[in-house]
Every structure is written in C-alpha cells, then in structure tokens.
ZASE-398753 format. One record per residue (C-alpha): residue in one letter; x, y, z negated; residue number from 1. Coordinates in steps of 0.001 Angstrom, whole numbers, plus 524288, in hexadecimal, padded with zeros to 5 digits. Layout:
! ZASE-398753
{site 'A',{X,Y,Z},NUM} ...
END
This chain:
! ZASE-398753
{site 'M',{2EE6F,3F4F8,284E0},1} {site 'L',{2E0AB,3F4B5,27F98},2} {site 'D',{2DDEE,3E980,27648},3} {site 'L',{2D30E,3E09B,27B48},4} {site 'A',{2CDE3,3DD56,26DBA},5} {site 'R',{2CC40,3EBCE,26ABF},6} {site 'L',{2C561,3EE01,277A8},7} {site 'R',{2BC60,3E2A0,2746F},8} {site 'A',{2B918,3E903,26766},9} {site 'L',{2B5F7,3F5FB,26DFF},10} {site 'H',{2AD9C,3EF2F,27821},11} {site 'A',{2A5FA,3E835,26D6F},12} {site 'V',{2A391,3F500,26646},13} {site 'A',{29ED1,3FB19,27303},14} {site 'V',{29560,3EFDE,27557},15} {site 'H',{29036,3EE68,2676A},16} {site 'G',{29050,3FCAB,2635E},17} {site 'S',{29728,3FAFB,2564B},18} {site 'V',{2A38E,3F598,25066},19} {site 'S',{29C3A,3EC38,24779},20} {site 'A',{29416,3E67A,25297},21} {site 'A',{2A043,3E513,25B02},22} {site 'A',{2A720,3DE23,24FD8},23} {site 'T',{29BE3,3D47E,24E91},24} {site 'A',{29C31,3D16D,25D15},25} {site 'L',{2AAFD,3CFA4,25D43},26} {site 'G',{2ABB9,3C7F1,250AC},27} {site 'Y',{2B454,3D231,24A05},28} {site 'T',{2B28F,3DAEB,23E2F},29} {site 'P',{2AE67,3E912,24079},30} {site 'S',{2BB72,3ED3B,23ABA},31} {site 'A',{2C2E1,3E539,244D6},32} {site 'V',{2BB26,3EB4E,25002},33} {site 'S',{2BD68,3F8F7,24A8F},34} {site 'Q',{2CBF2,3F642,249C4},35} {site 'Q',{2CC2D,3F1B2,257E2},36} {site 'I',{2C55A,3FE1C,25C4C},37} {site 'A',{2CE89,406A0,2542E},38} {site 'K',{2DA63,4001A,25A46},39} {site 'L',{2D48F,401F4,267CB},40} {site 'E',{2D298,41066,264E8},41} {site 'R',{2E0DD,411A4,26124},42} {site 'E',{2E547,40A40,26D42},43} {site 'T',{2DD1B,41295,2765B},44} {site 'R',{2DEB6,41F25,26E6D},45} {site 'T',{2D01F,420DE,2704A},46} {site 'T',{2C498,42217,2671A},47} {site 'L',{2BB78,416D2,26A16},48} {site 'L',{2B154,41724,25F2A},49} {site 'E',{2AAA8,422E2,2591D},50} {site 'R',{2A1D8,423DA,24D59},51} {site 'Q',{29389,425F9,250B8},52} {site 'G',{28AB5,426EA,244EB},53} {site 'R',{28C32,41A31,23D81},54} {site 'G',{2917F,41307,2494B},55} {site 'I',{29BAC,41493,253E1},56} {site 'A',{29B7E,4186E,26230},57} {site 'L',{2A4EB,4158C,26D30},58} {site 'T',{2ABD1,42103,27370},59} {site 'D',{2ABAA,4229A,2822C},60} {site 'A',{2B97E,41D34,2829E},61} {site 'A',{2B530,4115B,27AAC},62} {site 'R',{2A9D5,40E6F,283CE},63} {site 'H',{2B2F1,40F02,28F7B},64} {site 'L',{2BCC3,40627,288AF},65} {site 'A',{2B212,3FCA0,2848C},66} {site 'A',{2AD69,3FB6C,292AF},67} {site 'T',{2BB59,3F8A8,296E4},68} {site 'A',{2BCA3,3EED8,28BCF},69} {site 'Q',{2B0C2,3E774,290E9},70} {site 'Q',{2B747,3E621,29E35},71} {site 'L',{2C404,3E189,2981C},72} {site 'L',{2BD1A,3D7B1,28F7A},73} {site 'A',{2B648,3D21F,29B7C},74} {site 'I',{2C37E,3D057,2A23B},75} {site 'V',{2C921,3C9CA,29623},76} {site 'E',{2BD43,3C0D1,29586},77} {site 'Q',{2BF9C,3BC9B,2A397},78} {site 'A',{2CDCD,3B96B,2A073},79} {site 'E',{2CA17,3B1E4,29429},80} {site 'T',{2BFA4,3AA68,29B9C},81} {site 'T',{2C971,3A668,2A604},82} {site 'L',{2D35C,3A1D7,29BE2},83} {site 'E',{2C925,39A5D,29427},84} {site 'E',{2C406,3942A,2A098},85} {site 'R',{2D1C2,38FB7,2A420},86} {site 'R',{2D356,3896E,296CA},87} {site 'G',{2C646,382C5,298DA},88} {site 'R',{2C1A2,383B4,28ABF},89} {site 'P',{2BAAE,38DDF,28263},90} {site 'A',{2C423,39716,27BA3},91} {site 'G',{2C550,3A4F4,27690},92} {site 'R',{2BAA3,3ACDA,27006},93} {site 'L',{2AC4D,3AB9A,273A0},94} {site 'I',{2A27B,3B4FE,26D6E},95} {site 'I',{29477,3B02B,26E49},96} {site 'G',{288A6,3B8A0,26B4D},97} {site 'A',{27C22,3B1D2,2670A},98} {site 'F',{26EE1,3B660,2622C},99} {site 'P',{26BF5,3B31F,253D8},100} {site 'S',{26458,3A663,254E7},101} {site 'A',{26DFC,3A0ED,25EE8},102} {site 'A',{27940,3A52E,25630},103} {site 'R',{272E7,39D78,24B34},104} {site 'G',{26CC4,391E5,25233},105} {site 'L',{275C8,38F1C,25DBE},106} {site 'M',{28314,39595,25CC1},107} {site 'P',{28882,38F16,25063},108} {site 'V',{288C8,3819E,256A6},109} {site 'V',{28DF2,3871F,2638E},110} {site 'L',{298DA,38EB5,25CEA},111} {site 'A',{29C6B,382F1,25495},112} {site 'R',{29DB5,37A68,260B9},113} {site 'L',{2A5F2,384A1,26798},114} {site 'A',{2AEFF,38592,25BD8},115} {site 'A',{2B057,376CC,25AB4},116} {site 'E',{2B24A,373DA,2691C},117} {site 'H',{2B9F2,37FE3,26D7E},118} {site 'P',{2C387,38473,262FB},119} {site 'S',{2C9D5,38E25,26C68},120} {site 'L',{2BCF2,39581,26D91},121} {site 'D',{2B9A7,3A024,263AF},122} {site 'A',{2AAC9,3A0DF,2650E},123} {site 'R',{2A424,3ABB8,25D54},124} {site 'L',{295EA,3AF76,25B25},125} {site 'V',{28EFD,3BC95,25AAF},126} {site 'E',{2807F,3BD1A,25747},127} {site 'V',{279D2,3C6B1,26077},128} {site 'D',{26C4E,3C960,2661C},129} {site 'P',{26A57,3C3B6,273D5},130} {site 'H',{2673A,3D12A,27965},131} {site 'L',{274B0,3D5D3,27513},132} {site 'S',{27C8D,3C98F,277CB},133} {site 'V',{27ACD,3CA4F,28689},134} {site 'D',{280BA,3D7E6,28711},135} {site 'L',{28BB3,3D3EC,27DE1},136} {site 'V',{28F75,3C8E9,28714},137} {site 'A',{28ECC,3D1EA,292E0},138} {site 'Q',{2975C,3DBF9,28BFE},139} {site 'G',{2A172,3D1DF,2881B},140} {site 'V',{29F8C,3D35E,2796D},141} {site 'I',{29BCD,3C4FF,277D8},142} {site 'D',{29F26,3B9BE,280EC},143} {site 'M',{291F2,3B310,281A4},144} {site 'A',{28480,3B3AF,27B85},145} {site 'V',{2798F,3AAA4,277AA},146} {site 'A',{26D26,3B248,27A64},147} {site 'H',{25ECF,3AF80,27CFE},148} {site 'D',{252E1,3B4B3,283DC},149} {site 'W',{24432,3B22A,28487},150} {site 'D',{23B50,3AFEC,29004},151} {site 'I',{23622,3BDE2,28FA0},152} {site 'A',{24329,3C41C,28C0A},153} {site 'P',{24DCF,3BEC0,2952F},154} {site 'L',{25BE8,3C09E,29133},155} {site 'P',{2630F,3C9B7,29AA3},156} {site 'A',{27038,3C531,29FC6},157} {site 'P',{27827,3D07B,2A575},158} {site 'D',{28126,3CEBC,2B116},159} {site 'G',{28DF7,3C8A4,2AD18},160} {site 'L',{287DA,3BEFC,2A392},161} {site 'E',{2848F,3B0B7,2A535},162} {site 'R',{27B71,3A8B8,29CD6},163} {site 'A',{2774B,39ABF,29A5F},164} {site 'V',{26AE6,39596,29409},165} {site 'I',{26D48,38EF5,286F1},166} {site 'G',{25F67,38A92,283FF},167} {site 'D',{2519E,38E5F,2800D},168} {site 'D',{24DF9,391D0,2720E},169} {site 'L',{23FAF,38F52,26EC9},170} {site 'C',{237F9,397E5,26562},171} {site 'D',{22D6D,394F7,25B5F},172} {site 'V',{223FD,39D2F,25375},173} {site 'L',{2274B,39C94,244F3},174} {site 'V',{21BB9,39DB9,23BCF},175} {site 'P',{2199E,39C06,22D2C},176} {site 'A',{21398,38F1C,22913},177} {site 'G',{204F6,39093,2287D},178} {site 'H',{204E5,39BBB,2324B},179} {site 'P',{1F870,39C79,23A94},180} {site 'L',{2005F,39A02,246FF},181} {site 'A',{2056A,38D1F,2419E},182} {site 'E',{1F7CD,38932,23D41},183} {site 'R',{1F220,38D15,24A83},184} {site 'A',{1FC04,384F6,25214},185} {site 'T',{1F9AB,37940,24949},186} {site 'R',{1EAED,37AC0,24988},187} {site 'D',{1EA46,37BC9,2584E},188} {site 'G',{1F3A2,37074,25A11},189} {site 'R',{1FC32,37887,2630E},190} {site 'R',{208D5,377B1,25B29},191} {site 'A',{20D62,383F6,2624D},192} {site 'L',{2097A,39230,26282},193} {site 'R',{205BA,399F0,26E6F},194} {site 'R',{2097D,3A804,270D1},195} {site 'E',{1FB59,3AC31,26F58},196} {site 'D',{1FC39,3A782,2612D},197} {site 'L',{206AD,3B18B,25DE3},198} {site 'P',{1FFF0,3BEEF,25E14},199} {site 'G',{1FBD3,3C479,250F7},200} {site 'Q',{20726,3BE7A,24987},201} {site 'R',{21121,3C585,24102},202} {site 'W',{21E51,3C2FB,2472A},203} {site 'I',{22BFA,3C183,241B8},204} {site 'C',{235F4,3C444,24C48},205} {site 'Q',{24327,3C9DE,24FB2},206} {site 'P',{2450D,3D8AF,250A5},207} {site 'P',{242AB,3E019,25D6D},208} {site 'G',{24D4A,3DECB,26794},209} {site 'S',{24F1B,3D035,265B8},210} {site 'V',{24B1D,3C6D1,27081},211} {site 'C',{24245,3BF0A,26756},212} {site 'H',{23B24,3CB5F,26301},213} {site 'D',{23935,3CFE7,27107},214} {site 'W',{23400,3C294,27535},215} {site 'L',{22A03,3C224,26A3C},216} {site 'V',{22513,3CFEC,26CE0},217} {site 'R',{22413,3CDED,27B92},218} {site 'T',{21D47,3C0C2,27A33},219} {site 'L',{212D1,3C59A,270D5},220} {site 'R',{210A2,3D219,27873},221} {site 'A',{20F1B,3CA22,284E3},222} {site 'S',{203AB,3C331,27E45},223} {site 'G',{1FD75,3D067,27B7C},224} {site 'H',{200F9,3D19A,26D27},225} {site 'E',{20A2C,3DAB2,265E8},226} {site 'P',{2127F,3D2A6,25C7F},227} {site 'D',{21252,3D5AC,24DFB},228} {site 'L',{220F4,3D543,24AE3},229} {site 'A',{21FE4,3D600,23C22},230} {site 'Y',{22D96,3D176,23888},231} {site 'Q',{23A15,3D2E3,24062},232} {site 'A',{24697,3CBDC,23C91},233} {site 'A',{252A5,3C88F,244A1},234} {site 'E',{25624,3BBFC,23D82},235} {site 'N',{24E66,3AFA3,24085},236} {site 'H',{24FA8,3AB13,23274},237} {site 'T',{24980,3B7BD,22DBA},238} {site 'Q',{23E2F,3B5E3,23718},239} {site 'I',{23C4C,3A7EF,23245},240} {site 'A',{23C34,3ACB2,22426},241} {site 'L',{231A8,3B694,22787},242} {site 'V',{22993,3ABE9,22E07},243} {site 'A',{22B67,3A329,2221D},244} {site 'A',{2262D,3AE39,219A1},245} {site 'G',{219A1,3AE10,2219A},246} {site 'L',{21B94,3BBA7,2273D},247} {site 'G',{219F0,3B881,2359A},248} {site 'I',{21DFC,3AFE1,240F0},249} {site 'A',{22A18,3AFE2,2498D},250} {site 'L',{22E4A,3AB19,256DF},251} {site 'M',{23B96,3A4BD,2557D},252} {site 'P',{244CB,39CEC,25E50},253} {site 'R',{249BD,38FDB,2594C},254} {site 'L',{25850,3923F,25B0B},255} {site 'G',{25EB6,395B8,24E2B},256} {site 'R',{251A6,395A2,246FF},257} {site 'G',{25537,38A8C,23DD7},258} {site 'P',{24BC8,382AC,2355B},259} {site 'L',{23F81,38A06,231A4},260} {site 'P',{23C24,38B8D,22333},261} {site 'D',{23021,3856A,21D37},262} {site 'G',{22456,38D98,22053},263} {site 'V',{2287B,39170,22E1E},264} {site 'L',{2235C,38A48,23A08},265} {site 'A',{22863,38AE6,24803},266} {site 'L',{21D23,38A69,251C7},267} {site 'P',{21FBE,38892,26054},268} {site 'L',{21A58,392BA,2698A},269} {site 'E',{21506,3901D,2772D},270} {site 'P',{21A82,39409,28070},271} {site 'V',{22736,39248,278EF},272} {site 'P',{22F66,39EB8,277AE},273} {site 'V',{23D26,39BDC,27C78},274} {site 'R',{249A6,3A380,27BDA},275} {site 'R',{254BD,39F1B,284A7},276} {site 'L',{262C6,39F57,28003},277} {site 'Y',{26DF5,3A335,288E9},278} {site 'A',{27CB7,3A3EA,2886C},279} {site 'L',{2822A,3AFEE,28F58},280} {site 'W',{2901C,3B35D,29311},281} {site 'R',{29763,3BC24,29C76},282} {site 'T',{2994D,3B731,2AA4A},283} {site 'G',{2A7D5,3B9DD,2A93F},284} {site 'A',{2A8DF,3B008,29E1B},285} {site 'A',{2A06B,3A58B,2A461},286} {site 'R',{2AC17,39C92,2A6E0},287} {site 'R',{2B11B,39DA1,29903},288} {site 'P',{2B10C,3901C,29288},289} {site 'A',{2ACCF,3961D,2858A},290} {site 'I',{2A068,39B33,28C0F},291} {site 'T',{29D18,38EC3,29375},292} {site 'E',{29F8B,38631,28785},293} {site 'T',{29746,38EC0,27EA3},294} {site 'V',{28C0C,38EB4,28861},295} {site 'R',{28D0F,37FE7,28959},296} {site 'L',{28C51,37E67,27A92},297} {site 'L',{280F0,387E5,27981},298} {site 'R',{27943,37FD5,2834B},299} {site 'D',{27D39,37293,27DD4},300} {site 'L',{27A32,37624,26FB8},301} {site 'W',{26D99,37D89,27282},302} {site 'P',{26473,371A1,27202},303} {site 'Q',{2696D,36EB7,26447},304} {site 'R',{26653,37C7C,25F7F},305} {site 'A',{259AA,37F55,266D4},306} {site 'G',{25029,3785F,25DC8},307} 
END
C-alpha cells in the first residue's frame, strides 16, 4: 500500500519544483519531506528524484505517480468533506494561502477567531502571491486562497474553483511631506490627485510580475506616459521607508499598510484605484464547514480591517 502522506509530499514537490518550497507549503521541514520521498522510493523500488545542477528533477515515473497522487488526494478530500459536513462543524486541517498584505492585515484576526471558536480545526497559513495561489488551490496543494485583482487585471478562476468577494481595498498615493504633488492638491483645493498629475514622477513600486506593478505600468501607459520605476521593493514597509527618505512616490493599498511615519502623506487619487479581494476554493470542498466558516469570517471581519 502506498502511504498517502508520502504521495502528498511527492505531489507538493512536483507542483513547487523543489523540496524546500514543498516543505514550506506543507508546513514541514525540508528534511521531513526528503525522508518521505526516500521512503516512497523504497516502497515503490523506483527512483523518483534526480539531481539536476543545484536542484532536483522528477523522473518520468515520479511525474506519473504525482499525477496519480493528485487524483487520490481529490478523492480523499471528497471523503473528508462528507465526514466534516455530517459532523456539522469545522474540523481537520485547512491550509490557507494569502498574499502578503492580507497575511499581515487580515489573516491574523481571522485565524485567531477560527482557533478560538473551532478547536477541532487546524487552520494554517502560507504567504503566496495571488498569481500562484489560484493554481495551488486548483492543484490541491492548499485548501483555499485569499487573492486579489484590479480593474484592468482580472483574477482568472479556472474550472473547478469557486470564489466569493471579500471586499474592496482602496489605494492612495504616498508622497513625502512637502512634495510638489501635496502642495498642488492643497493649493488647488482639490484634496485629491488626478491621474494626469502622475506622469513625470519617480516611482517606488513592487517588482515586475506582481499585480500592483502591472496595474501601475498599465495605468500610466494608458495616459500616454512611460513610468519611471526608480525603486522596486516587494515589501510595503520598504516602499514606505523609501518614500519617507524623499526618493519618490508610491501607490499603495490600505490593507496591511499600518500607520504611516512622520513625513509621509497619503493622498487620495480620483478615480480611486481599487483592488478586490476574493476567497477561492475547490468546488469539491464547497460543502466543507471549514471553508464556509472561514469565508464567513473573512467577510464579517473585512470592514474592521479595510481602513
């Protein structure tokens, strides 16, 4: 008999491309994942991983076994969903993927409520980019995701996934105190910037490939201007520090932003840039009480975290 935990480890390695990334997704140590794979190799008398440069590669037999593992894990999920539904309360393990600012600004209070109200539920968190989280849900690596999109960059939802709107996260332009944009808005009595005010600025933004970066580039190009992306940093707090140093301006959502330091102003922009947050899960797990309760809490607690 093949051990399901070992098949789950192989499937995670196949999805993430490395033992360390699989370990992060599963909440294990890399050593534990390697041990699971080694045991599976002995059970199947088959080589599953091969060295390739500094990394590893799956053998043909491993890819076939990983595909089979995905099917088996889907069947197990259906059985677990049925049992949990019969009990009528959230239970078992629930792995939630969330993008960084949601992991910081929304998930702590949600996870704390789940732990307090549902002691039979083992809810876990993985921080992951929204572009990746959708595929991880579809592949069965995580149970649900908190992701977002923008008006010009809709979030795709593959067949087999369901989603629910959590809420809208508004964005502001962060500028150093005394910046000409702040003085212009005050002088004109507008209290808000317009998109035609933005060209010619030095921008602080996330690296390419992120939704926020793509939105900024597309928006400025749509107004006929090529953005000057002078500083690129993944962490919001790093971007805020660069703004505070007077090096440029940034477009930043409010969720997870936290209090701004002295010397940094948040100016509204008209029309207001909005990113919409979603919860996504597999259709086969839609009846699972852990999913429905987590979605309920995400929606109920959102107004408290959205400012």
